[in-house]
KOLMI-320418 format. One record per residue (C-alpha): x, y, z. Coordinates in steps of 0.25 Angstrom, whole numbers, plus 5000, padded with zeros to 4 digits. Example, Ala and Ser with C-alpha at 12.3 -4.5 7.8 and 13.67 -1.06 7.14 Angstrom:
REM KOLMI-320418
east; north; up
5049; 4982; 5031
5055; 4996; 5029
END
This chain:
REM KOLMI-320418
east; north; up
5000; 5000; 5000
5006; 5013; 4996
5005; 5026; 5005
5001; 5038; 4997
5004; 5051; 5005
4997; 5064; 4999
5004; 5076; 5004
4994; 5087; 5005
4980; 5088; 5011
4975; 5099; 5002
4965; 5096; 4991
4974; 5089; 4981
4980; 5080; 4992
4966; 5077; 4998
4961; 5074; 4984
4972; 5064; 4981
4970; 5057; 4994
4955; 5057; 4992
4957; 5050; 4978
4967; 5041; 4983
4958; 5034; 4993
4946; 5034; 4984
4949; 5021; 4976
4951; 5014; 4989
4967; 5013; 4987
4975; 5004; 4996
4986; 5015; 4997
4988; 5023; 5010
4984; 5037; 5007
4989; 5048; 5016
4986; 5063; 5015
4995; 5072; 5023
4997; 5087; 5024
5007; 5096; 5032
4994; 5104; 5036
4980; 5099; 5036
4970; 5096; 5025
4968; 5108; 5016
4977; 5117; 5025
4985; 5123; 5014
4982; 5127; 4999
4969; 5119; 4998
4963; 5126; 5011
4967; 5140; 5005
4961; 5137; 4991
4950; 5145; 4983
4942; 5133; 4982
4938; 5134; 4967
4936; 5122; 4958
4936; 5125; 4943
4938; 5118; 4930
4941; 5131; 4922
4956; 5130; 4920
4964; 5133; 4908
4971; 5120; 4905
4965; 5106; 4902
4972; 5099; 4912
4968; 5108; 4923
4953; 5108; 4918
4953; 5093; 4918
4958; 5092; 4933
4948; 5103; 4936
4936; 5095; 4929
4939; 5082; 4937
4940; 5090; 4950
4928; 5098; 4948
4920; 5085; 4946
4925; 5081; 4960
4921; 5094; 4967
4907; 5093; 4961
4906; 5080; 4967
4910; 5085; 4980
4899; 5096; 4979
4895; 5106; 4989
4899; 5111; 4999
4913; 5106; 4995
4912; 5111; 4981
4902; 5122; 4975
4901; 5122; 4960
4899; 5137; 4959
4907; 5138; 4946
4919; 5146; 4942
4916; 5159; 4935
4927; 5166; 4927
4926; 5181; 4923
4933; 5188; 4912
4934; 5204; 4912
4943; 5206; 4900
4943; 5201; 4886
4956; 5193; 4888
4950; 5187; 4901
4937; 5183; 4893
4945; 5177; 4882
4953; 5168; 4891
4941; 5164; 4899
4934; 5160; 4885
4946; 5153; 4880
4947; 5145; 4893
4933; 5142; 4894
4934; 5135; 4880
4945; 5127; 4884
4938; 5123; 4897
4925; 5119; 4890
4933; 5110; 4880
4938; 5103; 4892
4923; 5101; 4898
4923; 5112; 4908
4909; 5119; 4907
4913; 5134; 4907
4903; 5143; 4902
4902; 5158; 4899
4892; 5165; 4909
4887; 5179; 4913
4894; 5181; 4926
4883; 5190; 4932
4876; 5177; 4936
4885; 5178; 4949
4878; 5187; 4958
4886; 5199; 4962
4898; 5197; 4952
4902; 5209; 4945
4902; 5206; 4930
4901; 5219; 4923
4916; 5218; 4919
4916; 5203; 4915
4917; 5200; 4901
4914; 5185; 4902
4913; 5174; 4912
4914; 5159; 4912
4910; 5149; 4922
4911; 5134; 4925
4900; 5130; 4934
4906; 5117; 4938
4917; 5124; 4945
4916; 5129; 4959
4922; 5131; 4973
4925; 5122; 4984
4930; 5122; 4999
4945; 5117; 4997
4947; 5113; 5012
4933; 5106; 5013
4936; 5098; 5000
4950; 5094; 5004
4945; 5089; 5018
4934; 5081; 5011
4944; 5074; 5002
4954; 5071; 5013
4942; 5066; 5022
4938; 5057; 5010
4952; 5052; 5009
4953; 5049; 5023
4940; 5041; 5023
4946; 5033; 5011
4958; 5029; 5020
4968; 5041; 5018
4976; 5046; 5030
4977; 5061; 5032
4989; 5067; 5039
4989; 5082; 5042
5001; 5089; 5047
5010; 5079; 5040
5021; 5081; 5030
5020; 5070; 5019
5035; 5069; 5020
5034; 5063; 5033
5025; 5051; 5028
5029; 5038; 5021
5023; 5038; 5007
5024; 5029; 4995
5018; 5040; 4987
5018; 5055; 4991
5008; 5064; 4984
5012; 5078; 4985
4999; 5087; 4985
5003; 5099; 4994
5002; 5110; 4985
5013; 5120; 4986
5019; 5112; 4998
5021; 5101; 4989
5035; 5107; 4986
5039; 5103; 5000
5037; 5088; 4996
5042; 5088; 4981
5049; 5098; 4972
5039; 5102; 4961
5037; 5114; 4952
5027; 5120; 4961
5027; 5134; 4967
5018; 5140; 4978
5010; 5152; 4975
5003; 5160; 4985
4988; 5164; 4983
4978; 5170; 4992
4963; 5170; 4994
4953; 5178; 5002
4939; 5175; 5007
4931; 5187; 5009
4921; 5190; 5020
4906; 5186; 5017
4900; 5193; 5005
4885; 5195; 5005
4877; 5188; 4994
4887; 5178; 4988
4880; 5168; 4979
4881; 5154; 4984
4885; 5150; 4970
4896; 5161; 4967
4906; 5155; 4957
4921; 5156; 4958
4923; 5169; 4950
4936; 5172; 4943
4941; 5184; 4936
4948; 5179; 4924
4958; 5191; 4923
4961; 5193; 4937
4959; 5179; 4943
4952; 5185; 4954
4942; 5175; 4959
4932; 5172; 4970
4922; 5162; 4976
4912; 5161; 4987
4917; 5155; 5000
4906; 5155; 5011
4900; 5169; 5012
4912; 5176; 5006
4922; 5175; 4994
4935; 5169; 4991
4944; 5178; 4982
4957; 5175; 4975
4965; 5178; 4963
4979; 5176; 4956
4988; 5186; 4963
4995; 5197; 4954
5009; 5193; 4960
5011; 5178; 4962
5016; 5175; 4976
5025; 5162; 4974
5029; 5156; 4987
5022; 5151; 5000
5020; 5163; 5008
5005; 5162; 5010
5001; 5176; 5014
4989; 5185; 5010
4992; 5197; 5002
4983; 5208; 5007
4983; 5216; 4994
4978; 5204; 4987
4966; 5203; 4996
4962; 5217; 4994
4963; 5215; 4979
4954; 5203; 4980
4943; 5211; 4988
4943; 5222; 4977
4942; 5211; 4966
4930; 5204; 4973
4923; 5218; 4975
4924; 5220; 4960
4920; 5206; 4955
4910; 5203; 4966
4905; 5217; 4972
4896; 5211; 4982
4910; 5207; 4989
4915; 5222; 4989
4920; 5226; 5003
4921; 5212; 5008
4932; 5209; 5017
4942; 5197; 5018
4938; 5185; 5026
4951; 5178; 5025
4963; 5178; 5016
4974; 5167; 5014
4985; 5163; 5005
4989; 5149; 5000
4998; 5143; 4990
4996; 5138; 4975
5006; 5127; 4971
5009; 5132; 4957
5016; 5124; 4946
5022; 5131; 4934
5010; 5128; 4925
4999; 5129; 4936
4996; 5114; 4935
4998; 5104; 4946
5009; 5093; 4947
5002; 5079; 4948
5010; 5066; 4947
5023; 5059; 4952
5034; 5069; 4955
5044; 5059; 4963
5045; 5045; 4967
5033; 5042; 4976
5029; 5057; 4975
5016; 5062; 4968
5013; 5077; 4966
4999; 5084; 4966
5002; 5098; 4967
5005; 5111; 4960
4990; 5114; 4958
4992; 5129; 4956
4980; 5133; 4964
4971; 5122; 4958
4973; 5111; 4968
4960; 5111; 4975
4951; 5111; 4963
4960; 5101; 4956
4962; 5092; 4968
4950; 5081; 4965
4955; 5078; 4951
4970; 5078; 4955
4967; 5069; 4967
4960; 5059; 4959
4970; 5059; 4948
4982; 5058; 4958
4976; 5047; 4966
4973; 5039; 4953
4987; 5040; 4949
4993; 5037; 4962
4984; 5024; 4964
4985; 5019; 4949
4997; 5025; 4943
4989; 5034; 4933
4978; 5044; 4933
4966; 5044; 4924
4967; 5059; 4924
4978; 5065; 4916
4989; 5070; 4925
5000; 5071; 4915
4999; 5086; 4914
5002; 5088; 4929
5015; 5080; 4930
5027; 5087; 4935
5035; 5083; 4923
5028; 5093; 4914
5037; 5104; 4920
5049; 5097; 4915
5044; 5096; 4901
5039; 5110; 4900
5025; 5105; 4897
5016; 5115; 4905
5001; 5119; 4903
5000; 5131; 4912
4986; 5133; 4919
4982; 5148; 4918
4970; 5148; 4926
4977; 5148; 4940
4968; 5155; 4950
END
């Protein structure tokens, strides 16, 4: 009987453990974390689940994952949709071209009049597209659910435990940016921050995730308030997870413009976390050393892609191959120069 140790109890690690026990395998499955379940990047995530990516491999991962989230259903996943807004001709052209590519891959993206969202400012919007199958989820609750199911299936959870202290026949590295502590990979930590507002009156229960194409500013409902985020104008490479107060003020100004009902709302809480970025913004999935398998480098998309990744990785570990094509994600692609950069990194 082999002992498979999954390092990282975030969404990706939890999904791998969940899928490893599902077939009733005889292998010993251990999931461990130097912290607790969902205590790092997963617990700090935006919680979006979308299929609207710019490259086919990412779309296919997202399609498989979205089906899983839809089966989970409420309250873990709310299928409220992802609404992209264009306010310039260039932005509209990009959204239109991307939509054509997504529809060809089977993603039901449709052009809409964005005024259907109560309270949304649309007088400066030239075009809008939505995929109603997309939505929002609670990353911590989903991850705890997956870990709980894995434990019920026979896995062991070890919190406050370094994977390097454990004996393993196979070590699965799924620690996000901290994966570099275990194995040398082309992954760089990038600091990103989010803010939850104080309660906003009159928020519709079905408010979609709203994204401005040109600015990347996006927001969703969380409880009675809004969660705000955007790509920062100056990328902060490193591990210093601190909140930039100037960016908070900028986000509040942006939400006042795009969703005037929220004008004057205060900050409920703000926090910073880490994206584990690769050179092409696609994950590294596969064997990276003898007995060491990596599932990291998700570049901000780990939570939303975790279900499909977990199923594919578990299948490959247990059977030697995966019915899902993982070839685009092998680390060897960087040595060969064959990259396929994902442009829609939020």
